[in-house]
PDB file of N, CA, C and O in Angstrom:
ATOM      1  N   MET A   1      98.479 131.892 105.495  1.00  0.00           N
ATOM      2  CA  MET A   1      97.655 130.701 105.344  1.00  0.00           C
ATOM      3  C   MET A   1      98.525 129.451 105.484  1.00  0.00           C
ATOM      4  O   MET A   1      99.654 129.403 104.995  1.00  0.00           O
ATOM      5  N   ASP A   2      97.984 128.463 106.150  1.00  0.00           N
ATOM      6  CA  ASP A   2      98.738 127.236 106.332  1.00  0.00           C
ATOM      7  C   ASP A   2      98.438 126.241 105.213  1.00  0.00           C
ATOM      8  O   ASP A   2      97.594 126.496 104.353  1.00  0.00           O
ATOM      9  N   LEU A   3      99.123 125.128 105.232  1.00  0.00           N
ATOM     10  CA  LEU A   3      99.018 124.121 104.182  1.00  0.00           C
ATOM     11  C   LEU A   3      97.618 123.518 104.108  1.00  0.00           C
ATOM     12  O   LEU A   3      97.105 123.299 103.010  1.00  0.00           O
ATOM     13  N   ALA A   4      96.994 123.247 105.247  1.00  0.00           N
ATOM     14  CA  ALA A   4      95.652 122.652 105.251  1.00  0.00           C
ATOM     15  C   ALA A   4      94.623 123.585 104.625  1.00  0.00           C
ATOM     16  O   ALA A   4      93.726 123.133 103.914  1.00  0.00           O
ATOM     17  N   SER A   5      94.747 124.867 104.883  1.00  0.00           N
ATOM     18  CA  SER A   5      93.826 125.839 104.308  1.00  0.00           C
ATOM     19  C   SER A   5      94.017 125.937 102.797  1.00  0.00           C
ATOM     20  O   SER A   5      93.041 126.020 102.051  1.00  0.00           O
ATOM     21  N   ASN A   6      95.267 125.927 102.347  1.00  0.00           N
ATOM     22  CA  ASN A   6      95.538 125.962 100.913  1.00  0.00           C
ATOM     23  C   ASN A   6      95.026 124.706 100.222  1.00  0.00           C
ATOM     24  O   ASN A   6      94.481 124.778  99.120  1.00  0.00           O
ATOM     25  N   LEU A   7      95.198 123.563 100.859  1.00  0.00           N
ATOM     26  CA  LEU A   7      94.729 122.306 100.300  1.00  0.00           C
ATOM     27  C   LEU A   7      93.208 122.287 100.205  1.00  0.00           C
ATOM     28  O   LEU A   7      92.649 121.838  99.203  1.00  0.00           O
ATOM     29  N   THR A   8      92.543 122.771 101.245  1.00  0.00           N
ATOM     30  CA  THR A   8      91.085 122.834 101.241  1.00  0.00           C
ATOM     31  C   THR A   8      90.574 123.771 100.152  1.00  0.00           C
ATOM     32  O   THR A   8      89.611 123.452  99.456  1.00  0.00           O
ATOM     33  N   SER A   9      91.213 124.919 100.007  1.00  0.00           N
ATOM     34  CA  SER A   9      90.800 125.867  98.972  1.00  0.00           C
ATOM     35  C   SER A   9      91.026 125.289  97.580  1.00  0.00           C
ATOM     36  O   SER A   9      90.185 125.442  96.694  1.00  0.00           O
ATOM     37  N   GLY A  10      92.150 124.635  97.392  1.00  0.00           N
ATOM     38  CA  GLY A  10      92.434 124.027  96.090  1.00  0.00           C
ATOM     39  C   GLY A  10      91.473 122.908  95.755  1.00  0.00           C
ATOM     40  O   GLY A  10      91.024 122.790  94.615  1.00  0.00           O
ATOM     41  N   LEU A  11      91.153 122.083  96.745  1.00  0.00           N
ATOM     42  CA  LEU A  11      90.214 120.993  96.524  1.00  0.00           C
ATOM     43  C   LEU A  11      88.802 121.524  96.250  1.00  0.00           C
ATOM     44  O   LEU A  11      88.080 120.977  95.417  1.00  0.00           O
ATOM     45  N   ALA A  12      88.416 122.586  96.951  1.00  0.00           N
ATOM     46  CA  ALA A  12      87.104 123.192  96.711  1.00  0.00           C
ATOM     47  C   ALA A  12      87.037 123.775  95.305  1.00  0.00           C
ATOM     48  O   ALA A  12      86.010 123.661  94.636  1.00  0.00           O
ATOM     49  N   LEU A  13      88.119 124.397  94.853  1.00  0.00           N
ATOM     50  CA  LEU A  13      88.163 124.937  93.490  1.00  0.00           C
ATOM     51  C   LEU A  13      88.088 123.823  92.465  1.00  0.00           C
ATOM     52  O   LEU A  13      87.371 123.941  91.471  1.00  0.00           O
ATOM     53  N   LEU A  14      88.819 122.743  92.694  1.00  0.00           N
ATOM     54  CA  LEU A  14      88.791 121.603  91.782  1.00  0.00           C
ATOM     55  C   LEU A  14      87.404 120.979  91.710  1.00  0.00           C
ATOM     56  O   LEU A  14      86.933 120.643  90.624  1.00  0.00           O
ATOM     57  N   LEU A  15      86.750 120.824  92.846  1.00  0.00           N
ATOM     58  CA  LEU A  15      85.389 120.280  92.853  1.00  0.00           C
ATOM     59  C   LEU A  15      84.408 121.217  92.168  1.00  0.00           C
ATOM     60  O   LEU A  15      83.494 120.763  91.480  1.00  0.00           O
ATOM     61  N   GLY A  16      84.588 122.523  92.349  1.00  0.00           N
ATOM     62  CA  GLY A  16      83.726 123.485  91.666  1.00  0.00           C
ATOM     63  C   GLY A  16      83.866 123.405  90.160  1.00  0.00           C
ATOM     64  O   GLY A  16      82.873 123.460  89.435  1.00  0.00           O
ATOM     65  N   LEU A  17      85.093 123.275  89.687  1.00  0.00           N
ATOM     66  CA  LEU A  17      85.315 123.136  88.239  1.00  0.00           C
ATOM     67  C   LEU A  17      84.738 121.823  87.714  1.00  0.00           C
ATOM     68  O   LEU A  17      84.164 121.782  86.626  1.00  0.00           O
ATOM     69  N   ALA A  18      84.890 120.754  88.488  1.00  0.00           N
ATOM     70  CA  ALA A  18      84.315 119.470  88.082  1.00  0.00           C
ATOM     71  C   ALA A  18      82.792 119.542  88.027  1.00  0.00           C
ATOM     72  O   ALA A  18      82.169 118.935  87.156  1.00  0.00           O
ATOM     73  N   MET A  19      82.191 120.289  88.961  1.00  0.00           N
ATOM     74  CA  MET A  19      80.739 120.463  88.943  1.00  0.00           C
ATOM     75  C   MET A  19      80.287 121.211  87.696  1.00  0.00           C
ATOM     76  O   MET A  19      79.285 120.856  87.077  1.00  0.00           O
ATOM     77  N   VAL A  20      81.038 122.256  87.332  1.00  0.00           N
ATOM     78  CA  VAL A  20      80.689 123.030  86.135  1.00  0.00           C
ATOM     79  C   VAL A  20      80.820 122.161  84.889  1.00  0.00           C
ATOM     80  O   VAL A  20      79.957 122.208  84.012  1.00  0.00           O
ATOM     81  N   LEU A  21      81.885 121.369  84.799  1.00  0.00           N
ATOM     82  CA  LEU A  21      82.066 120.498  83.643  1.00  0.00           C
ATOM     83  C   LEU A  21      80.970 119.441  83.556  1.00  0.00           C
ATOM     84  O   LEU A  21      80.453 119.170  82.472  1.00  0.00           O
ATOM     85  N   ALA A  22      80.615 118.848  84.683  1.00  0.00           N
ATOM     86  CA  ALA A  22      79.543 117.852  84.681  1.00  0.00           C
ATOM     87  C   ALA A  22      78.198 118.486  84.316  1.00  0.00           C
ATOM     88  O   ALA A  22      77.377 117.861  83.645  1.00  0.00           O
ATOM     89  N   ALA A  23      77.979 119.710  84.753  1.00  0.00           N
ATOM     90  CA  ALA A  23      76.738 120.412  84.392  1.00  0.00           C
ATOM     91  C   ALA A  23      76.700 120.711  82.894  1.00  0.00           C
ATOM     92  O   ALA A  23      75.649 120.594  82.264  1.00  0.00           O
ATOM     93  N   LEU A  24      77.834 121.092  82.329  1.00  0.00           N
ATOM     94  CA  LEU A  24      77.888 121.328  80.884  1.00  0.00           C
ATOM     95  C   LEU A  24      77.629 120.046  80.100  1.00  0.00           C
ATOM     96  O   LEU A  24      76.955 120.072  79.070  1.00  0.00           O
ATOM     97  N   VAL A  25      78.159 118.934  80.580  1.00  0.00           N
ATOM     98  CA  VAL A  25      77.892 117.648  79.928  1.00  0.00           C
ATOM     99  C   VAL A  25      76.403 117.335  80.011  1.00  0.00           C
ATOM    100  O   VAL A  25      75.811 116.885  79.030  1.00  0.00           O
ATOM    101  N   ALA A  26      75.795 117.566  81.161  1.00  0.00           N
ATOM    102  CA  ALA A  26      74.359 117.295  81.324  1.00  0.00           C
ATOM    103  C   ALA A  26      73.522 118.145  80.379  1.00  0.00           C
ATOM    104  O   ALA A  26      72.482 117.697  79.897  1.00  0.00           O
ATOM    105  N   ILE A  27      73.961 119.354  80.114  1.00  0.00           N
ATOM    106  CA  ILE A  27      73.200 120.250  79.243  1.00  0.00           C
ATOM    107  C   ILE A  27      73.416 119.932  77.768  1.00  0.00           C
ATOM    108  O   ILE A  27      72.474 119.968  76.976  1.00  0.00           O
ATOM    109  N   LEU A  28      74.651 119.624  77.403  1.00  0.00           N
ATOM    110  CA  LEU A  28      75.001 119.538  75.988  1.00  0.00           C
ATOM    111  C   LEU A  28      74.867 118.151  75.367  1.00  0.00           C
ATOM    112  O   LEU A  28      74.767 118.035  74.146  1.00  0.00           O
ATOM    113  N   VAL A  29      74.863 117.113  76.171  1.00  0.00           N
ATOM    114  CA  VAL A  29      74.820 115.762  75.618  1.00  0.00           C
ATOM    115  C   VAL A  29      73.414 115.442  75.115  1.00  0.00           C
ATOM    116  O   VAL A  29      72.423 115.939  75.650  1.00  0.00           O
ATOM    117  N   ARG A  30      73.346 114.611  74.086  1.00  0.00           N
ATOM    118  CA  ARG A  30      72.043 114.261  73.508  1.00  0.00           C
ATOM    119  C   ARG A  30      71.445 112.994  74.119  1.00  0.00           C
ATOM    120  O   ARG A  30      70.243 112.759  74.001  1.00  0.00           O
ATOM    121  N   SER A  31      72.259 112.194  74.758  1.00  0.00           N
ATOM    122  CA  SER A  31      71.796 110.950  75.370  1.00  0.00           C
ATOM    123  C   SER A  31      71.175 111.247  76.740  1.00  0.00           C
ATOM    124  O   SER A  31      71.823 111.820  77.616  1.00  0.00           O
ATOM    125  N   THR A  32      69.935 110.856  76.906  1.00  0.00           N
ATOM    126  CA  THR A  32      69.234 111.134  78.160  1.00  0.00           C
ATOM    127  C   THR A  32      69.860 110.421  79.363  1.00  0.00           C
ATOM    128  O   THR A  32      70.018 111.052  80.409  1.00  0.00           O
ATOM    129  N   PRO A  33      70.225 109.134  79.265  1.00  0.00           N
ATOM    130  CA  PRO A  33      70.858 108.501  80.436  1.00  0.00           C
ATOM    131  C   PRO A  33      72.185 109.157  80.838  1.00  0.00           C
ATOM    132  O   PRO A  33      72.486 109.266  82.027  1.00  0.00           O
ATOM    133  N   ILE A  34      72.968 109.587  79.863  1.00  0.00           N
ATOM    134  CA  ILE A  34      74.233 110.280  80.179  1.00  0.00           C
ATOM    135  C   ILE A  34      73.930 111.611  80.867  1.00  0.00           C
ATOM    136  O   ILE A  34      74.633 111.992  81.803  1.00  0.00           O
ATOM    137  N   ALA A  35      72.903 112.316  80.420  1.00  0.00           N
ATOM    138  CA  ALA A  35      72.530 113.588  81.037  1.00  0.00           C
ATOM    139  C   ALA A  35      72.062 113.375  82.474  1.00  0.00           C
ATOM    140  O   ALA A  35      72.379 114.176  83.353  1.00  0.00           O
ATOM    141  N   ILE A  36      71.318 112.314  82.715  1.00  0.00           N
ATOM    142  CA  ILE A  36      70.859 112.020  84.069  1.00  0.00           C
ATOM    143  C   ILE A  36      72.042 111.697  84.981  1.00  0.00           C
ATOM    144  O   ILE A  36      72.107 112.181  86.111  1.00  0.00           O
ATOM    145  N   LEU A  37      72.972 110.884  84.491  1.00  0.00           N
ATOM    146  CA  LEU A  37      74.149 110.547  85.286  1.00  0.00           C
ATOM    147  C   LEU A  37      75.018 111.777  85.548  1.00  0.00           C
ATOM    148  O   LEU A  37      75.583 111.920  86.632  1.00  0.00           O
ATOM    149  N   SER A  38      75.126 112.657  84.564  1.00  0.00           N
ATOM    150  CA  SER A  38      75.916 113.874  84.755  1.00  0.00           C
ATOM    151  C   SER A  38      75.278 114.789  85.796  1.00  0.00           C
ATOM    152  O   SER A  38      75.978 115.396  86.606  1.00  0.00           O
ATOM    153  N   ALA A  39      73.967 114.886  85.773  1.00  0.00           N
ATOM    154  CA  ALA A  39      73.277 115.689  86.783  1.00  0.00           C
ATOM    155  C   ALA A  39      73.460 115.086  88.178  1.00  0.00           C
ATOM    156  O   ALA A  39      73.624 115.817  89.155  1.00  0.00           O
ATOM    157  N   GLY A  40      73.431 113.768  88.269  1.00  0.00           N
ATOM    158  CA  GLY A  40      73.699 113.112  89.541  1.00  0.00           C
ATOM    159  C   GLY A  40      75.127 113.326  90.010  1.00  0.00           C
ATOM    160  O   GLY A  40      75.390 113.423  91.209  1.00  0.00           O
ATOM    161  N   LEU A  41      76.052 113.400  89.053  1.00  0.00           N
ATOM    162  CA  LEU A  41      77.449 113.652  89.386  1.00  0.00           C
ATOM    163  C   LEU A  41      77.644 115.059  89.937  1.00  0.00           C
ATOM    164  O   LEU A  41      78.448 115.265  90.846  1.00  0.00           O
ATOM    165  N   VAL A  42      76.915 116.024  89.393  1.00  0.00           N
ATOM    166  CA  VAL A  42      76.965 117.389  89.931  1.00  0.00           C
ATOM    167  C   VAL A  42      76.545 117.381  91.394  1.00  0.00           C
ATOM    168  O   VAL A  42      77.188 118.007  92.237  1.00  0.00           O
ATOM    169  N   SER A  43      75.481 116.680  91.682  1.00  0.00           N
ATOM    170  CA  SER A  43      74.993 116.609  93.057  1.00  0.00           C
ATOM    171  C   SER A  43      75.970 115.867  93.966  1.00  0.00           C
ATOM    172  O   SER A  43      76.145 116.239  95.127  1.00  0.00           O
ATOM    173  N   LEU A  44      76.602 114.827  93.444  1.00  0.00           N
ATOM    174  CA  LEU A  44      77.583 114.097  94.239  1.00  0.00           C
ATOM    175  C   LEU A  44      78.804 114.965  94.543  1.00  0.00           C
ATOM    176  O   LEU A  44      79.308 114.956  95.665  1.00  0.00           O
ATOM    177  N   PHE A  45      79.276 115.708  93.554  1.00  0.00           N
ATOM    178  CA  PHE A  45      80.385 116.637  93.786  1.00  0.00           C
ATOM    179  C   PHE A  45      79.988 117.708  94.802  1.00  0.00           C
ATOM    180  O   PHE A  45      80.800 118.113  95.634  1.00  0.00           O
ATOM    181  N   ALA A  46      78.745 118.161  94.729  1.00  0.00           N
ATOM    182  CA  ALA A  46      78.279 119.163  95.694  1.00  0.00           C
ATOM    183  C   ALA A  46      78.272 118.597  97.105  1.00  0.00           C
ATOM    184  O   ALA A  46      78.605 119.303  98.056  1.00  0.00           O
ATOM    185  N   SER A  47      77.900 117.344  97.250  1.00  0.00           N
ATOM    186  CA  SER A  47      77.900 116.747  98.593  1.00  0.00           C
ATOM    187  C   SER A  47      79.318 116.613  99.140  1.00  0.00           C
ATOM    188  O   SER A  47      79.536 116.816 100.334  1.00  0.00           O
ATOM    189  N   VAL A  48      80.286 116.274  98.287  1.00  0.00           N
ATOM    190  CA  VAL A  48      81.684 116.212  98.739  1.00  0.00           C
ATOM    191  C   VAL A  48      82.175 117.607  99.107  1.00  0.00           C
ATOM    192  O   VAL A  48      82.907 117.773 100.084  1.00  0.00           O
ATOM    193  N   LEU A  49      81.777 118.603  98.332  1.00  0.00           N
ATOM    194  CA  LEU A  49      82.159 119.980  98.630  1.00  0.00           C
ATOM    195  C   LEU A  49      81.581 120.440  99.963  1.00  0.00           C
ATOM    196  O   LEU A  49      82.266 121.110 100.736  1.00  0.00           O
ATOM    197  N   PHE A  50      80.336 120.090 100.237  1.00  0.00           N
ATOM    198  CA  PHE A  50      79.746 120.431 101.532  1.00  0.00           C
ATOM    199  C   PHE A  50      80.492 119.744 102.678  1.00  0.00           C
ATOM    200  O   PHE A  50      80.660 120.322 103.752  1.00  0.00           O
ATOM    201  N   LEU A  51      80.938 118.513 102.443  1.00  0.00           N
ATOM    202  CA  LEU A  51      81.693 117.806 103.463  1.00  0.00           C
ATOM    203  C   LEU A  51      83.029 118.492 103.730  1.00  0.00           C
ATOM    204  O   LEU A  51      83.454 118.596 104.881  1.00  0.00           O
ATOM    205  N   ILE A  52      83.686 118.956 102.685  1.00  0.00           N
ATOM    206  CA  ILE A  52      84.958 119.675 102.841  1.00  0.00           C
ATOM    207  C   ILE A  52      84.746 120.995 103.566  1.00  0.00           C
ATOM    208  O   ILE A  52      85.607 121.430 104.331  1.00  0.00           O
ATOM    209  N   LEU A  53      83.612 121.632 103.331  1.00  0.00           N
ATOM    210  CA  LEU A  53      83.315 122.915 103.960  1.00  0.00           C
ATOM    211  C   LEU A  53      82.706 122.749 105.354  1.00  0.00           C
ATOM    212  O   LEU A  53      82.121 123.690 105.892  1.00  0.00           O
ATOM    213  N   ALA A  54      82.841 121.568 105.934  1.00  0.00           N
ATOM    214  CA  ALA A  54      82.429 121.277 107.312  1.00  0.00           C
ATOM    215  C   ALA A  54      80.924 121.388 107.527  1.00  0.00           C
ATOM    216  O   ALA A  54      80.473 121.937 108.532  1.00  0.00           O
ATOM    217  N   ALA A  55      80.160 120.871 106.587  1.00  0.00           N
ATOM    218  CA  ALA A  55      78.710 120.792 106.732  1.00  0.00           C
ATOM    219  C   ALA A  55      78.272 119.347 106.463  1.00  0.00           C
ATOM    220  O   ALA A  55      77.649 119.078 105.436  1.00  0.00           O
ATOM    221  N   PRO A  56      78.584 118.424 107.364  1.00  0.00           N
ATOM    222  CA  PRO A  56      78.307 117.018 107.077  1.00  0.00           C
ATOM    223  C   PRO A  56      76.820 116.681 106.989  1.00  0.00           C
ATOM    224  O   PRO A  56      76.440 115.764 106.261  1.00  0.00           O
ATOM    225  N   ASP A  57      75.975 117.409 107.722  1.00  0.00           N
ATOM    226  CA  ASP A  57      74.542 117.141 107.641  1.00  0.00           C
ATOM    227  C   ASP A  57      73.988 117.514 106.270  1.00  0.00           C
ATOM    228  O   ASP A  57      73.166 116.787 105.712  1.00  0.00           O
ATOM    229  N   VAL A  58      74.432 118.636 105.732  1.00  0.00           N
ATOM    230  CA  VAL A  58      73.995 119.060 104.398  1.00  0.00           C
ATOM    231  C   VAL A  58      74.566 118.120 103.347  1.00  0.00           C
ATOM    232  O   VAL A  58      73.891 117.795 102.371  1.00  0.00           O
ATOM    233  N   ALA A  59      75.811 117.678 103.541  1.00  0.00           N
ATOM    234  CA  ALA A  59      76.447 116.762 102.593  1.00  0.00           C
ATOM    235  C   ALA A  59      75.702 115.431 102.537  1.00  0.00           C
ATOM    236  O   ALA A  59      75.496 114.876 101.458  1.00  0.00           O
ATOM    237  N   MET A  60      75.298 114.921 103.705  1.00  0.00           N
ATOM    238  CA  MET A  60      74.588 113.657 103.737  1.00  0.00           C
ATOM    239  C   MET A  60      73.212 113.781 103.079  1.00  0.00           C
ATOM    240  O   MET A  60      72.784 112.881 102.358  1.00  0.00           O
ATOM    241  N   THR A  61      72.531 114.882 103.325  1.00  0.00           N
ATOM    242  CA  THR A  61      71.229 115.106 102.710  1.00  0.00           C
ATOM    243  C   THR A  61      71.353 115.250 101.197  1.00  0.00           C
ATOM    244  O   THR A  61      70.544 114.700 100.450  1.00  0.00           O
ATOM    245  N   GLU A  62      72.355 115.984 100.751  1.00  0.00           N
ATOM    246  CA  GLU A  62      72.569 116.165  99.309  1.00  0.00           C
ATOM    247  C   GLU A  62      72.905 114.843  98.641  1.00  0.00           C
ATOM    248  O   GLU A  62      72.421 114.568  97.543  1.00  0.00           O
ATOM    249  N   ALA A  63      73.718 114.027  99.276  1.00  0.00           N
ATOM    250  CA  ALA A  63      74.075 112.731  98.693  1.00  0.00           C
ATOM    251  C   ALA A  63      72.865 111.803  98.618  1.00  0.00           C
ATOM    252  O   ALA A  63      72.660 111.115  97.618  1.00  0.00           O
ATOM    253  N   ALA A  64      72.071 111.790  99.678  1.00  0.00           N
ATOM    254  CA  ALA A  64      70.931 110.876  99.715  1.00  0.00           C
ATOM    255  C   ALA A  64      69.807 111.325  98.788  1.00  0.00           C
ATOM    256  O   ALA A  64      69.285 110.525  98.010  1.00  0.00           O
ATOM    257  N   ILE A  65      69.436 112.583  98.867  1.00  0.00           N
ATOM    258  CA  ILE A  65      68.295 113.081  98.089  1.00  0.00           C
ATOM    259  C   ILE A  65      68.734 113.537  96.703  1.00  0.00           C
ATOM    260  O   ILE A  65      68.209 113.071  95.691  1.00  0.00           O
ATOM    261  N   GLY A  66      69.695 114.446  96.665  1.00  0.00           N
ATOM    262  CA  GLY A  66      70.100 115.038  95.393  1.00  0.00           C
ATOM    263  C   GLY A  66      70.734 114.056  94.445  1.00  0.00           C
ATOM    264  O   GLY A  66      70.372 114.003  93.269  1.00  0.00           O
ATOM    265  N   SER A  67      71.674 113.282  94.935  1.00  0.00           N
ATOM    266  CA  SER A  67      72.389 112.368  94.064  1.00  0.00           C
ATOM    267  C   SER A  67      71.682 111.021  93.939  1.00  0.00           C
ATOM    268  O   SER A  67      71.490 110.519  92.832  1.00  0.00           O
ATOM    269  N   GLY A  68      71.305 110.453  95.045  1.00  0.00           N
ATOM    270  CA  GLY A  68      70.734 109.109  95.022  1.00  0.00           C
ATOM    271  C   GLY A  68      69.293 109.032  94.572  1.00  0.00           C
ATOM    272  O   GLY A  68      68.987 108.423  93.546  1.00  0.00           O
ATOM    273  N   LEU A  69      68.410 109.645  95.332  1.00  0.00           N
ATOM    274  CA  LEU A  69      66.981 109.514  95.063  1.00  0.00           C
ATOM    275  C   LEU A  69      66.565 110.178  93.752  1.00  0.00           C
ATOM    276  O   LEU A  69      65.775 109.615  92.994  1.00  0.00           O
ATOM    277  N   THR A  70      67.084 111.353  93.487  1.00  0.00           N
ATOM    278  CA  THR A  70      66.698 112.068  92.263  1.00  0.00           C
ATOM    279  C   THR A  70      67.164 111.323  91.024  1.00  0.00           C
ATOM    280  O   THR A  70      66.419 111.216  90.049  1.00  0.00           O
ATOM    281  N   THR A  71      68.387 110.807  91.047  1.00  0.00           N
ATOM    282  CA  THR A  71      68.886 110.048  89.897  1.00  0.00           C
ATOM    283  C   THR A  71      68.057 108.789  89.694  1.00  0.00           C
ATOM    284  O   THR A  71      67.693 108.457  88.566  1.00  0.00           O
ATOM    285  N   PHE A  72      67.760 108.091  90.774  1.00  0.00           N
ATOM    286  CA  PHE A  72      66.909 106.907  90.670  1.00  0.00           C
ATOM    287  C   PHE A  72      65.530 107.260  90.110  1.00  0.00           C
ATOM    288  O   PHE A  72      65.003 106.553  89.252  1.00  0.00           O
ATOM    289  N   LEU A  73      64.958 108.344  90.596  1.00  0.00           N
ATOM    290  CA  LEU A  73      63.634 108.754  90.138  1.00  0.00           C
ATOM    291  C   LEU A  73      63.632 109.114  88.661  1.00  0.00           C
ATOM    292  O   LEU A  73      62.697 108.770  87.939  1.00  0.00           O
ATOM    293  N   PHE A  74      64.679 109.808  88.204  1.00  0.00           N
ATOM    294  CA  PHE A  74      64.783 110.135  86.779  1.00  0.00           C
ATOM    295  C   PHE A  74      64.860 108.878  85.922  1.00  0.00           C
ATOM    296  O   PHE A  74      64.194 108.789  84.891  1.00  0.00           O
ATOM    297  N   PHE A  75      65.669 107.904  86.341  1.00  0.00           N
ATOM    298  CA  PHE A  75      65.766 106.655  85.576  1.00  0.00           C
ATOM    299  C   PHE A  75      64.460 105.866  85.626  1.00  0.00           C
ATOM    300  O   PHE A  75      64.080 105.241  84.636  1.00  0.00           O
ATOM    301  N   PHE A  76      63.776 105.886  86.757  1.00  0.00           N
ATOM    302  CA  PHE A  76      62.487 105.206  86.866  1.00  0.00           C
ATOM    303  C   PHE A  76      61.463 105.814  85.915  1.00  0.00           C
ATOM    304  O   PHE A  76      60.756 105.095  85.210  1.00  0.00           O
ATOM    305  N   VAL A  77      61.390 107.134  85.901  1.00  0.00           N
ATOM    306  CA  VAL A  77      60.440 107.815  85.013  1.00  0.00           C
ATOM    307  C   VAL A  77      60.822 107.595  83.553  1.00  0.00           C
ATOM    308  O   VAL A  77      59.950 107.399  82.706  1.00  0.00           O
ATOM    309  N   LEU A  78      62.111 107.627  83.257  1.00  0.00           N
ATOM    310  CA  LEU A  78      62.562 107.383  81.891  1.00  0.00           C
ATOM    311  C   LEU A  78      62.162 105.992  81.420  1.00  0.00           C
ATOM    312  O   LEU A  78      61.724 105.821  80.282  1.00  0.00           O
ATOM    313  N   ALA A  79      62.309 105.010  82.281  1.00  0.00           N
ATOM    314  CA  ALA A  79      61.903 103.649  81.917  1.00  0.00           C
ATOM    315  C   ALA A  79      60.393 103.564  81.714  1.00  0.00           C
ATOM    316  O   ALA A  79      59.924 102.873  80.809  1.00  0.00           O
ATOM    317  N   ARG A  80      59.641 104.257  82.545  1.00  0.00           N
ATOM    318  CA  ARG A  80      58.174 104.249  82.380  1.00  0.00           C
ATOM    319  C   ARG A  80      57.748 104.931  81.091  1.00  0.00           C
ATOM    320  O   ARG A  80      56.844 104.459  80.402  1.00  0.00           O
ATOM    321  N   VAL A  81      58.398 106.041  80.766  1.00  0.00           N
ATOM    322  CA  VAL A  81      58.047 106.769  79.541  1.00  0.00           C
ATOM    323  C   VAL A  81      58.411 105.931  78.319  1.00  0.00           C
ATOM    324  O   VAL A  81      57.623 105.825  77.379  1.00  0.00           O
ATOM    325  N   ARG A  82      59.594 105.341  78.333  1.00  0.00           N
ATOM    326  CA  ARG A  82      59.997 104.496  77.205  1.00  0.00           C
ATOM    327  C   ARG A  82      59.129 103.261  77.112  1.00  0.00           C
ATOM    328  O   ARG A  82      58.847 102.790  76.010  1.00  0.00           O
ATOM    329  N   GLY A  83      58.703 102.728  78.233  1.00  0.00           N
ATOM    330  CA  GLY A  83      57.802 101.581  78.228  1.00  0.00           C
ATOM    331  C   GLY A  83      56.453 101.951  77.651  1.00  0.00           C
ATOM    332  O   GLY A  83      55.843 101.153  76.938  1.00  0.00           O
ATOM    333  N   GLY A  84      55.980 103.144  77.946  1.00  0.00           N
ATOM    334  CA  GLY A  84      54.711 103.627  77.391  1.00  0.00           C
ATOM    335  C   GLY A  84      54.783 103.840  75.897  1.00  0.00           C
ATOM    336  O   GLY A  84      53.806 103.608  75.185  1.00  0.00           O
ATOM    337  N   GLU A  85      55.944 104.283  75.412  1.00  0.00           N
ATOM    338  CA  GLU A  85      56.113 104.474  73.973  1.00  0.00           C
ATOM    339  C   GLU A  85      56.085 103.142  73.237  1.00  0.00           C
ATOM    340  O   GLU A  85      55.493 103.044  72.162  1.00  0.00           O
ATOM    341  N   SER A  86      56.718 102.111  73.802  1.00  0.00           N
ATOM    342  CA  SER A  86      56.743 100.810  73.113  1.00  0.00           C
ATOM    343  C   SER A  86      55.359 100.175  73.131  1.00  0.00           C
ATOM    344  O   SER A  86      54.976  99.515  72.166  1.00  0.00           O
ATOM    345  N   GLU A  87      54.597 100.361  74.215  1.00  0.00           N
ATOM    346  CA  GLU A  87      53.240  99.816  74.261  1.00  0.00           C
ATOM    347  C   GLU A  87      52.339 100.535  73.261  1.00  0.00           C
ATOM    348  O   GLU A  87      51.479  99.908  72.644  1.00  0.00           O
ATOM    349  N   ALA A  88      52.525 101.834  73.096  1.00  0.00           N
ATOM    350  CA  ALA A  88      51.713 102.588  72.149  1.00  0.00           C
ATOM    351  C   ALA A  88      52.042 102.178  70.721  1.00  0.00           C
ATOM    352  O   ALA A  88      51.147 102.120  69.877  1.00  0.00           O
ATOM    353  N   SER A  89      53.302 101.893  70.435  1.00  0.00           N
ATOM    354  CA  SER A  89      53.672 101.494  69.082  1.00  0.00           C
ATOM    355  C   SER A  89      53.225 100.067  68.771  1.00  0.00           C
ATOM    356  O   SER A  89      53.022  99.731  67.605  1.00  0.00           O
ATOM    357  N   ASP A  90      53.067  99.209  69.806  1.00  0.00           N
ATOM    358  CA  ASP A  90      52.585  97.851  69.590  1.00  0.00           C
ATOM    359  C   ASP A  90      51.118  97.821  69.202  1.00  0.00           C
ATOM    360  O   ASP A  90      50.672  96.901  68.517  1.00  0.00           O
ATOM    361  N   ASP A  91      50.361  98.830  69.640  1.00  0.00           N
ATOM    362  CA  ASP A  91      48.932  98.877  69.338  1.00  0.00           C
ATOM    363  C   ASP A  91      48.657  99.233  67.893  1.00  0.00           C
ATOM    364  O   ASP A  91      47.592  98.909  67.367  1.00  0.00           O
ATOM    365  N   ASP A  92      49.607  99.900  67.238  1.00  0.00           N
ATOM    366  CA  ASP A  92      49.397 100.337  65.847  1.00  0.00           C
ATOM    367  C   ASP A  92      49.439  99.213  64.868  1.00  0.00           C
ATOM    368  O   ASP A  92      49.279  99.434  63.667  1.00  0.00           O
TER     369      ASP A  92
END
């Protein structure tokens, strides 16, 4: 194996471990915004991993949909749900 192959394998392993750690943070943390950001980070690491594995089309799709749009949608829904809770408590 040459140096480039070893570097690619090492970087893929490092990204895989970072994905697992970010997923554990998303599962174990009690703060919803931190969990949403951690889930988005998993998707972002996955897109970089796809880019390293020579799949740029999949990497671009994962970054745009998985990391970008999904994280935005989660925060949008969270704001709507929290807004609904404050309006319901104002009526009491």
